[in-house]
C-alpha positions as CSV (number, residue, x, y, z in Angstrom):
1,M,45.2,136.1,52.7
2,S,41.4,136.3,53.1
3,P,40.4,136.1,56.8
4,A,37.1,134.7,55.7
5,T,38.5,131.6,54.1
6,G,42.0,131.4,55.6
7,T,43.6,131.0,52.2
8,T,45.2,133.1,49.6
9,P,43.2,133.9,46.4
10,D,45.4,131.7,44.2
11,A,45.8,128.7,46.6
12,I,44.1,125.5,45.3
13,I,45.3,123.6,48.4
14,R,46.0,124.9,51.9
15,V,46.4,122.7,54.9
16,R,47.2,123.9,58.4
17,G,48.3,121.8,61.3
18,L,47.1,118.6,59.5
19,S,47.2,115.5,61.6
20,R,45.8,112.0,61.0
21,D,45.9,109.4,63.7
22,F,44.9,105.7,63.4
23,V,44.1,103.6,66.5
24,M,45.5,100.1,66.2
25,G,44.7,98.1,69.3
26,S,46.3,99.8,72.2
27,E,48.5,102.0,70.0
28,T,47.9,105.2,68.2
29,V,49.8,105.6,64.9
30,R,50.4,109.2,63.8
31,A,50.3,109.0,60.0
32,L,50.5,112.8,59.6
33,R,52.0,115.2,62.2
34,D,50.9,118.8,62.2
35,L,51.6,119.3,58.5
36,D,51.3,122.7,56.7
37,L,51.2,122.9,52.9
38,V,50.2,125.3,50.2
39,V,49.8,124.5,46.5
40,E,49.0,127.5,44.3
41,R,46.9,127.6,41.2
42,N,48.8,126.2,38.2
43,E,51.5,124.5,40.2
44,Y,52.8,121.1,39.3
45,V,53.8,119.3,42.5
46,A,55.2,115.8,43.2
47,I,54.8,114.3,46.7
48,M,57.3,111.6,47.6
49,G,58.2,109.5,50.5
50,P,59.1,105.9,51.6
51,S,56.5,103.4,52.7
52,G,54.9,104.6,55.9
53,S,55.8,108.3,55.3
54,G,52.2,109.4,55.2
55,K,52.0,110.2,51.5
56,S,49.0,107.9,50.8
57,T,47.2,109.3,53.8
58,L,47.9,112.8,52.6
59,M,46.6,112.0,49.1
60,N,43.4,110.6,50.6
61,I,42.8,113.7,52.6
62,L,43.6,116.0,49.6
63,G,41.3,113.9,47.5
64,C,38.5,114.3,50.1
65,L,38.4,110.5,50.5
66,E,39.0,110.8,54.3
67,T,39.1,113.5,56.9
68,P,42.0,114.6,59.2
69,T,42.0,114.0,62.9
70,R,43.1,117.5,63.5
71,G,43.8,120.6,61.4
72,D,42.2,122.4,58.5
73,Y,42.1,121.8,54.8
74,W,40.9,124.4,52.2
75,L,40.3,123.2,48.6
76,N,40.0,126.0,46.0
77,G,38.9,128.4,48.7
78,Q,36.4,126.1,50.5
79,R,37.1,124.6,53.9
80,V,36.5,120.9,53.4
81,S,37.8,119.5,56.7
82,G,34.8,118.9,58.8
83,M,32.4,118.4,55.8
84,S,29.8,115.7,55.9
85,D,30.3,112.6,53.6
86,A,27.7,114.0,51.1
87,E,29.5,117.4,51.0
88,L,32.9,115.7,50.5
89,A,31.4,113.7,47.6
90,R,30.2,116.9,46.0
91,S,33.6,118.5,46.4
92,R,35.3,115.4,44.9
93,N,33.1,115.5,41.9
94,R,33.3,119.2,41.3
95,E,36.9,120.1,42.2
96,I,39.1,117.0,41.8
97,G,40.0,114.8,38.9
98,F,41.6,111.5,39.9
99,V,44.2,109.5,37.9
100,F,45.1,106.1,39.2
101,Q,47.9,103.6,38.5
102,T,45.4,100.9,37.5
103,F,43.3,103.2,35.2
104,N,40.0,102.0,36.7
105,L,38.1,102.0,33.4
106,L,34.8,100.2,32.7
107,A,35.8,97.2,30.6
108,R,32.6,97.1,28.4
109,A,32.3,100.9,27.9
110,T,34.0,102.8,25.1
111,A,36.5,105.5,25.8
112,Q,33.8,108.2,25.3
113,R,31.4,106.5,27.7
114,N,34.2,106.1,30.3
115,V,35.0,109.8,30.1
116,E,31.3,110.7,30.3
117,L,30.8,108.9,33.6
118,P,31.7,111.7,36.0
119,L,29.3,113.9,34.1
120,V,26.5,111.4,34.6
121,Y,27.1,111.6,38.4
122,A,27.0,115.4,38.1
123,G,23.6,115.3,36.3
124,I,24.8,116.8,33.0
125,P,22.4,116.3,30.1
126,A,23.4,113.6,27.6
127,D,24.1,115.9,24.6
128,E,26.4,118.0,26.7
129,R,28.1,114.9,28.2
130,R,28.9,113.6,24.7
131,R,30.2,117.0,23.5
132,R,32.5,117.5,26.5
133,A,33.8,113.9,26.4
134,R,34.7,114.2,22.8
135,A,36.4,117.5,23.3
136,T,38.4,116.2,26.2
137,L,39.5,113.0,24.4
138,E,40.7,115.3,21.5
139,R,42.6,117.3,24.1
140,V,44.6,114.2,25.2
141,G,45.2,113.0,21.6
142,L,42.6,110.3,21.3
143,A,40.2,111.7,18.8
144,D,40.5,108.5,16.7
145,R,40.0,106.2,19.7
146,M,36.7,107.4,21.1
147,H,34.7,104.3,20.3
148,H,37.3,101.8,21.3
149,R,37.0,99.8,24.5
150,P,39.9,99.4,27.0
151,N,40.9,96.0,25.7
152,E,41.4,97.6,22.2
153,L,43.8,100.3,23.6
154,S,47.4,100.3,24.6
155,G,48.4,101.0,28.2
156,G,49.3,104.5,27.4
157,Q,46.0,105.1,25.6
158,R,44.1,103.7,28.5
159,Q,45.9,106.1,30.9
160,R,45.0,108.9,28.5
161,V,41.4,107.9,28.7
162,A,41.7,108.0,32.5
163,I,43.2,111.5,32.3
164,A,40.5,112.7,30.0
165,R,37.9,111.3,32.5
166,A,39.7,113.2,35.3
167,L,39.7,116.5,33.2
168,V,36.1,116.4,31.8
169,T,34.6,118.0,34.9
170,Q,37.1,120.9,34.6
171,P,38.5,120.3,38.1
172,A,40.5,122.8,40.1
173,L,43.0,120.0,40.9
174,L,44.3,116.9,39.0
175,L,45.4,114.4,41.6
176,A,47.5,111.5,40.3
177,D,48.5,108.4,42.2
178,E,51.5,106.6,40.7
179,P,50.2,107.5,37.2
180,T,53.0,105.7,35.3
181,G,53.2,102.6,37.6
182,N,51.7,100.2,35.1
183,L,53.4,101.7,32.0
184,D,56.7,101.0,30.3
185,T,59.4,103.8,30.4
186,R,58.6,105.3,27.0
187,T,54.9,105.3,27.5
188,G,55.3,106.7,31.0
189,E,57.4,109.6,29.6
190,E,54.6,110.3,27.1
191,V,52.0,110.5,29.9
192,L,54.3,112.8,31.9
193,A,54.8,115.0,28.9
194,L,51.0,115.3,28.7
195,F,50.9,116.4,32.3
196,A,53.4,119.1,31.5
197,E,51.2,120.3,28.6
198,L,48.2,120.4,30.8
199,Q,50.1,122.4,33.4
200,A,51.2,124.8,30.7
201,E,47.5,125.3,29.9
202,G,46.7,126.2,33.5
203,Q,45.9,122.9,35.2
204,T,47.0,122.4,38.8
205,I,48.6,119.0,39.2
206,V,49.7,117.0,42.3
207,V,51.4,113.6,41.6
208,V,52.0,111.1,44.4
209,T,54.9,108.8,43.5
210,H,57.9,106.9,44.9
211,E,59.9,107.4,41.7
212,S,62.4,110.2,41.5
213,S,62.2,110.1,37.7
214,V,58.5,110.9,37.8
215,A,59.0,113.6,40.4
216,A,61.7,115.2,38.3
217,H,59.0,116.3,35.8
218,A,57.2,118.4,38.4
219,Q,58.1,122.0,39.3
220,R,58.3,121.3,42.9
221,R,59.1,118.2,45.0
222,I,57.8,117.6,48.5
223,V,59.3,114.7,50.5
224,L,57.5,113.3,53.5
225,R,59.0,111.2,56.3
226,D,57.3,109.9,59.4
227,G,54.2,112.0,58.6
228,A,56.0,115.3,58.3
229,V,57.6,117.3,55.5
230,E,61.3,116.5,55.3
231,S,62.0,118.8,52.3
232,D,60.2,121.0,49.9
233,E,62.1,122.4,47.0
234,A,61.9,123.5,43.3
235,T,63.1,120.9,40.8
236,V,65.2,121.4,37.8
237,T,62.7,120.4,35.1
238,R,63.5,119.1,31.7
239,G,62.7,122.6,30.4
240,G,65.8,123.7,32.5
241,A,64.1,125.9,35.2
242,G,62.7,125.0,38.6
243,G,59.4,126.3,39.8
244,H,57.0,128.4,37.7
245,A,57.7,129.0,34.0
246,G,60.2,131.8,33.8
247,A,61.2,131.6,37.4
248,R,64.9,131.4,38.4
249,P,65.9,128.1,40.1
250,G,64.7,128.1,43.7
251,E,61.8,130.5,43.1
252,G,59.2,127.8,42.6
253,R,58.1,127.8,46.2
254,H,55.4,130.2,47.3
255,E,55.6,129.6,51.0
256,E,57.9,127.6,53.3
257,V,56.3,124.4,54.3
258,R,57.0,123.2,57.8
259,A,56.2,120.0,59.7
């Protein structure tokens, strides 16, 4: 571990003593309670938990959408807890690709223009934006749908556009919130198969879900309850092995996670 950053060289996510409190009238609700977590580069992790478990709060903090009350968060070697709003926005744009349940595509824009949008915010020149958007759409199997608008695409194709938009900035982390929630079973399986392909190519993925069938596709499943980690274990993937490719079952965890 590097004493300068407080994180291991291959850790994309490291949180220590993470707590998030919300004041509601005269009461303080502890959404997260002194949580420690490490996600290494190229891991595929599912975070689960019942309503009120803290998984949405944790996702928001991991996505640099809000800050913890206490504790530290390093993202790809940079300490982001305590950053200003402007600094958090830069980290979101550079380091994180978001995939949402509802796709969040611009209705009047083509698939290519939707994918280009994060690059516009990043100040990338137009020619480079178009090149990268086309290449990323090809990567998710939509080479023949670049000039279609969302209403001309199926649900699965729209989610693939959203995934391409998340990937176009070449983020350290792909963060997906219920990515199959608006898809039928077959289409959801296709999207999850795409995630597995992306992870095999080196992408770090964290999926937040309440569905065990979705979590089963990940290498590792973390279950939250009452703001703390209830369990953290390697899954038996459809490829037959838990954890990293080639690992024996049970070897997918890099570090014990404690609440």
